[in-house]
C-alpha positions as CSV (number, residue, x, y, z in Angstrom):
1,M,59.7,70.7,-55.6
2,L,60.4,67.3,-54.0
3,V,57.2,67.0,-51.8
4,M,54.9,65.7,-54.6
5,P,57.3,63.2,-56.0
6,A,58.2,62.1,-52.5
7,M,54.6,61.7,-51.9
8,C,53.7,59.7,-55.1
9,L,56.6,57.2,-54.0
10,F,55.2,57.0,-50.4
11,V,51.6,56.1,-51.8
12,F,52.8,53.5,-54.1
13,A,55.1,51.9,-51.3
14,A,52.4,52.1,-48.8
15,S,49.9,50.4,-50.9
16,Y,52.3,47.7,-51.9
17,Y,53.4,46.9,-48.3
18,L,50.0,47.1,-46.8
19,T,48.6,44.7,-49.5
20,G,51.5,42.4,-48.6
21,W,50.5,42.6,-45.0
22,I,46.9,42.1,-45.8
23,R,47.8,38.9,-47.9
24,R,49.7,37.6,-44.7
25,Y,46.9,38.1,-42.5
26,A,44.2,36.5,-44.9
27,L,46.8,33.4,-45.3
28,N,47.1,33.0,-41.4
29,K,43.2,33.5,-41.0
30,S,42.3,31.3,-44.1
31,V,40.2,34.3,-45.6
32,L,40.7,32.6,-49.3
33,D,38.6,32.8,-52.5
34,V,37.8,29.1,-53.1
35,P,37.3,28.3,-56.7
36,N,33.7,27.2,-57.7
37,A,31.8,26.4,-61.0
38,R,31.7,30.3,-61.7
39,S,35.2,31.2,-61.0
40,S,37.9,32.1,-63.4
41,H,40.7,30.7,-61.3
42,A,41.5,27.6,-60.3
43,T,43.5,27.8,-56.9
44,P,42.4,29.0,-53.3
45,T,43.6,32.6,-53.5
46,P,43.5,35.3,-50.5
47,R,41.2,38.1,-51.0
48,G,40.6,41.6,-49.8
49,G,44.0,43.0,-50.7
50,G,42.0,46.1,-52.5
51,L,41.4,47.2,-48.9
52,S,45.0,48.8,-49.1
53,V,44.1,51.0,-52.0
54,V,40.9,52.4,-50.2
55,L,42.9,53.1,-47.2
56,V,45.8,54.8,-48.8
57,F,44.0,56.8,-51.4
58,L,41.7,58.2,-49.2
59,S,44.3,59.1,-46.5
60,A,46.4,60.7,-49.4
61,I,43.5,62.9,-50.7
62,G,42.5,63.7,-47.3
63,G,46.1,64.7,-46.3
64,L,46.5,66.8,-49.1
65,S,43.2,68.8,-48.6
66,F,43.8,69.2,-44.9
67,F,47.1,71.0,-45.3
68,D,45.9,73.0,-48.2
69,S,48.4,71.3,-50.6
70,I,45.6,71.1,-53.6
71,A,43.4,73.8,-54.7
72,I,40.3,71.7,-54.7
73,E,37.1,72.6,-52.9
74,S,36.9,70.8,-49.5
75,V,33.3,69.9,-50.4
76,Y,34.3,67.4,-53.3
77,V,37.1,66.0,-51.3
78,A,34.9,65.3,-48.0
79,G,32.1,64.0,-50.5
80,M,34.5,61.4,-51.9
81,I,35.9,60.5,-48.6
82,L,32.5,59.8,-46.9
83,S,30.7,58.0,-49.6
84,G,33.8,56.1,-50.8
85,A,34.1,54.8,-47.3
86,L,30.6,53.8,-47.3
87,V,30.5,52.0,-50.4
88,A,33.9,50.4,-49.4
89,A,32.4,49.5,-45.9
90,I,29.5,47.6,-47.5
91,G,31.7,45.9,-49.9
92,F,34.0,44.9,-47.1
93,W,31.0,43.3,-44.9
94,D,29.9,41.6,-48.1
95,D,33.3,40.0,-48.6
96,H,33.1,38.5,-45.1
97,V,29.2,38.1,-44.5
98,S,27.2,37.7,-47.8
99,I,24.7,40.4,-47.8
100,S,21.4,40.3,-50.0
101,A,21.5,42.2,-53.2
102,K,18.8,44.6,-52.2
103,W,20.5,45.9,-49.0
104,R,23.9,46.3,-51.2
105,F,21.7,48.3,-53.8
106,L,20.0,50.4,-51.0
107,V,23.6,51.4,-49.7
108,H,24.7,52.3,-53.2
109,F,21.9,54.5,-53.9
110,I,22.2,56.1,-50.6
111,A,25.9,56.8,-51.3
112,S,25.3,58.0,-54.5
113,A,22.3,60.4,-54.0
114,G,23.9,61.6,-50.6
115,V,27.2,62.6,-52.4
116,L,25.3,64.4,-55.1
117,L,23.1,66.4,-52.8
118,I,26.3,68.0,-51.2
119,F,27.8,68.9,-54.3
120,P,27.1,72.7,-55.0
121,E,26.2,71.8,-58.6
122,L,26.1,69.0,-61.2
123,P,27.5,69.0,-64.6
124,E,25.4,69.6,-67.7
125,I,25.3,67.1,-70.5
126,Q,26.1,68.5,-73.8
127,F,24.4,66.6,-76.7
128,F,25.5,68.5,-79.9
129,T,23.9,71.7,-79.5
130,I,21.3,70.7,-76.9
131,S,22.5,71.0,-73.1
132,L,20.6,68.7,-70.8
133,S,20.3,70.9,-67.6
134,G,17.5,70.0,-65.6
135,K,18.5,69.7,-61.8
136,S,16.1,66.6,-61.2
137,L,17.0,65.1,-64.4
138,L,20.8,65.5,-64.0
139,F,20.3,64.2,-60.3
140,A,18.6,61.1,-61.5
141,F,20.8,60.4,-64.2
142,Y,24.1,60.6,-62.3
143,T,22.9,58.5,-59.4
144,F,22.0,55.8,-61.6
145,M,25.3,56.3,-63.2
146,L,27.2,56.2,-60.1
147,V,25.5,52.9,-59.0
148,W,25.9,51.4,-62.3
149,L,29.5,52.2,-62.6
150,L,29.9,50.9,-59.0
151,N,28.3,47.5,-59.7
152,L,29.8,47.1,-63.2
153,Y,33.3,47.3,-61.7
154,N,32.3,44.5,-59.4
155,F,31.2,42.4,-62.3
156,M,34.2,43.2,-64.3
157,D,36.7,42.2,-61.5
158,G,36.8,38.7,-62.6
159,I,40.4,37.9,-64.0
160,D,44.0,38.7,-62.8
161,G,45.1,42.3,-63.1
162,I,42.1,43.7,-65.2
163,A,40.6,45.9,-62.7
164,G,43.9,47.3,-61.6
165,V,44.7,47.8,-65.2
166,E,41.7,49.6,-66.1
167,V,41.8,51.9,-63.3
168,I,45.5,52.9,-63.8
169,T,45.1,53.4,-67.5
170,T,41.9,55.4,-67.2
171,A,43.4,57.5,-64.0
172,A,46.7,58.0,-66.1
173,S,44.9,59.1,-69.3
174,A,42.6,61.6,-67.5
175,S,45.5,62.8,-65.6
176,L,47.2,63.7,-69.0
177,L,44.3,65.4,-70.4
178,L,43.8,67.3,-67.3
179,V,47.5,68.5,-67.5
180,L,46.8,69.6,-70.9
181,Q,43.8,71.8,-69.7
182,S,46.3,73.1,-66.8
183,Q,44.3,71.3,-64.2
184,N,47.4,70.1,-62.1
185,D,45.8,69.7,-59.0
186,W,42.8,67.4,-60.2
187,A,45.7,65.8,-62.4
188,L,47.6,64.9,-59.0
189,V,44.5,63.2,-57.6
190,M,44.5,60.9,-60.7
191,I,48.1,60.0,-60.3
192,L,47.5,59.3,-56.6
193,L,44.7,56.8,-57.4
194,A,46.9,55.2,-60.3
195,L,49.7,54.8,-57.8
196,S,47.3,53.5,-54.9
197,V,46.2,50.7,-57.5
198,A,49.5,50.3,-58.9
199,G,51.1,49.2,-55.4
200,F,48.2,46.5,-55.3
201,L,48.7,45.4,-58.7
202,V,52.3,44.2,-58.2
203,W,50.4,41.6,-56.2
204,N,47.5,41.1,-58.4
205,W,49.4,40.8,-61.6
206,P,48.9,37.3,-63.4
207,P,49.1,34.9,-61.8
208,A,47.3,36.7,-59.0
209,K,48.8,36.3,-55.3
210,I,45.8,38.1,-53.8
211,F,42.5,39.3,-55.1
212,M,40.9,42.7,-54.9
213,G,37.6,42.1,-53.1
214,D,34.2,43.8,-53.5
215,A,35.2,46.4,-50.9
216,C,37.8,47.7,-53.5
217,S,36.2,47.0,-56.8
218,G,33.1,48.8,-56.1
219,F,34.9,51.7,-54.6
220,L,37.1,52.2,-57.7
221,G,34.0,52.2,-60.0
222,F,32.1,54.8,-57.7
223,T,35.4,56.7,-57.3
224,L,36.0,57.1,-61.1
225,G,32.2,58.3,-61.4
226,L,32.9,60.8,-58.7
227,L,36.0,62.1,-60.4
228,A,34.0,62.2,-63.7
229,L,31.4,64.5,-62.3
230,T,33.9,66.9,-60.3
231,T,36.1,67.4,-63.2
232,S,33.2,68.1,-65.4
233,I,31.8,70.6,-62.9
234,T,35.0,72.4,-63.0
235,G,35.1,72.3,-67.0
236,A,38.3,70.5,-67.0
237,L,36.7,67.4,-68.7
238,N,33.5,66.5,-70.0
239,V,31.7,63.3,-69.1
240,W,31.9,62.0,-72.6
241,S,35.6,61.9,-72.3
242,W,35.3,59.7,-69.2
243,W,32.7,57.4,-70.7
244,I,35.2,56.8,-73.5
245,L,38.1,56.2,-71.2
246,L,36.0,53.5,-69.3
247,S,34.4,52.0,-72.4
248,V,35.9,48.6,-72.1
249,F,34.2,47.9,-68.8
250,I,31.0,50.1,-69.8
251,V,30.5,48.1,-73.1
252,D,31.3,44.6,-71.8
253,A,29.2,44.9,-68.5
254,T,26.3,46.4,-70.3
255,V,26.1,44.1,-73.2
256,T,26.3,41.2,-70.8
257,L,23.6,42.3,-68.6
258,L,21.2,43.1,-71.3
259,R,21.8,39.5,-73.0
260,R,21.2,37.9,-69.6
261,I,18.1,39.7,-68.9
262,A,16.9,39.0,-72.3
263,M,17.6,35.3,-71.8
264,G,15.8,35.4,-68.3
265,E,18.9,34.8,-66.3
266,V,19.1,36.2,-62.8
267,W,21.3,39.1,-63.6
268,H,22.8,39.9,-60.4
269,E,24.1,36.1,-59.6
270,A,27.7,35.4,-60.2
271,H,28.6,34.0,-63.6
272,R,31.3,33.6,-66.3
273,S,29.8,35.1,-69.1
274,H,31.5,38.5,-69.7
275,A,33.5,38.9,-72.9
276,Y,36.6,39.1,-71.1
277,Q,36.0,36.0,-69.0
278,I,35.0,34.0,-72.2
279,L,38.0,35.7,-74.1
280,S,40.6,34.6,-70.9
281,R,39.2,30.9,-71.3
282,R,39.6,30.8,-75.1
283,L,43.1,32.3,-74.8
284,M,43.8,30.3,-71.7
285,S,45.5,33.3,-70.4
286,H,44.4,36.2,-68.1
287,K,47.5,38.1,-68.8
288,K,46.7,38.2,-72.6
289,V,43.3,39.8,-71.9
290,T,44.5,42.4,-69.1
291,Q,47.3,43.3,-71.5
292,G,44.8,43.7,-74.4
293,V,42.7,46.0,-72.2
294,L,45.7,48.1,-71.5
295,M,46.4,48.3,-75.2
296,I,43.0,49.2,-76.4
297,N,42.7,52.0,-73.5
298,V,45.8,53.6,-74.2
299,F,46.2,53.4,-78.3
300,W,42.4,53.4,-79.0
301,L,40.4,55.0,-76.4
302,L,42.7,57.7,-75.0
303,P,43.0,59.5,-78.5
304,W,39.3,59.6,-78.7
305,A,38.7,61.0,-75.3
306,Y,41.4,63.5,-76.1
307,L,39.2,64.7,-79.2
308,T,36.1,64.9,-77.2
309,A,37.7,67.4,-74.8
310,K,39.0,69.5,-78.0
311,L,35.7,69.0,-79.8
312,P,32.9,68.9,-77.0
313,T,30.3,69.8,-79.3
314,W,30.6,66.5,-81.4
315,A,31.4,64.3,-78.2
316,P,28.4,62.2,-78.6
317,L,29.3,61.3,-82.1
318,I,33.0,60.7,-81.1
319,C,31.8,58.5,-78.1
320,V,29.7,56.3,-80.6
321,I,32.7,55.9,-82.9
322,A,34.9,54.9,-80.1
323,M,32.5,52.6,-78.5
324,A,31.3,50.9,-81.6
325,P,34.2,48.3,-82.3
326,L,34.0,47.3,-78.6
327,F,30.2,46.6,-79.0
328,V,30.8,44.5,-82.0
329,A,33.6,42.7,-80.4
330,A,31.6,42.1,-77.1
331,L,28.7,40.7,-79.2
332,M,31.1,38.4,-81.6
333,I,32.7,36.9,-78.4
334,G,29.3,36.1,-77.0
335,A,29.1,38.4,-74.0
336,G,25.9,37.6,-71.9
337,T,25.7,33.8,-73.5
338,T,26.1,30.7,-71.2
339,N,27.4,28.2,-74.0
340,D,30.9,28.9,-74.0
C-alpha cells in the first residue's frame, strides 16, 4: 500500500534535485537565456531545467510498465516513451544549436504520425449524434493535433511558471476525472506527470531560477496530446474533455497565430504578442498571470470537462460554452497584435 505514495514522493524529489543539478551545470557552463527585445524576462537565466521532467517521467512510466505495476497496454507506454524522447531530443538540440523551423516540424510530424501508426486504434470523435470514424480522417486530424499541441506549448512557455501550472492543473484534473471513471492506472500516470513537473516548478515559480527549455515544453504538449488520445481510446475520457482542460493554451495560441498570419507576420518567429504576455506586462507581474491560469483551469474549465465526461453527446456544445469567454478575453486583451 505504501509503494505508490513512496514512488510519488520519489518522482517529485528526483525532479526537484535533478533540476537543481541542471541549474548549477548551466550556471557553470554559462548556458543562459539572455534577454532580448522579444523576451518577457529582464535578467540572464539558466535554461534547460525541464530536461529533468522528461527523464523522470519517462523513467517512471517505463519502470511501472516493465514491472507490470500498471494495467496499461505496453504499446501505449512504448509509443509514449519513444515518440516523446524523439520530440524532447529535437527540442534539446534546438536549445543548444538553433535548428530551422522546417526541420523541427519534420521531426514533429514524424514523431506524431509514427506513434499513431503503432496504436491499435484511434478514438472516434463524437459530434452530437454523429461519429467521425474514418481511419484516414482521424489519422490526419490527430497527427496535426499532436503537432499543434507540441508547438503551442512552446509558444505559451513565455513567462515564469505558466507552462508548469498548466500541466499540473490539467494532469491533476484529468486524474480526478479518471478516478471517477475507475481508471486508476491512467490516473496514476497523470499524477506522476504532475509531480514530475511540480519538482521543476519549485525552481521555475516566479521569479524563475531556471527556464524549462524547448526540450521539455514541446514534450509536455505532445505528451498531453498522447494522453488525451490513449484515455479516449479506453473510453475513460473523451477528447472534448481534454480540449476543455487545455483551453487556456489552445485559445491564446490559436487566436494569436491566426491574427499574426492575417497581419502578414512570420508566424513561427519569437514574439511577445500572446495574450498572457501582454497581460503580464500590463500587470507588471508573471505571478499574477500564472495564478490566474491556475484559477481558470480549476474553477472554470474542470467543471465543464466533468460535464462533457458525463454528457458526451453534448460535448461539442459544452466545449464551445467553456471556451467562448476565453476567446473573448484573448481578443479584448489584443492577442496577436504588436501595438502593446
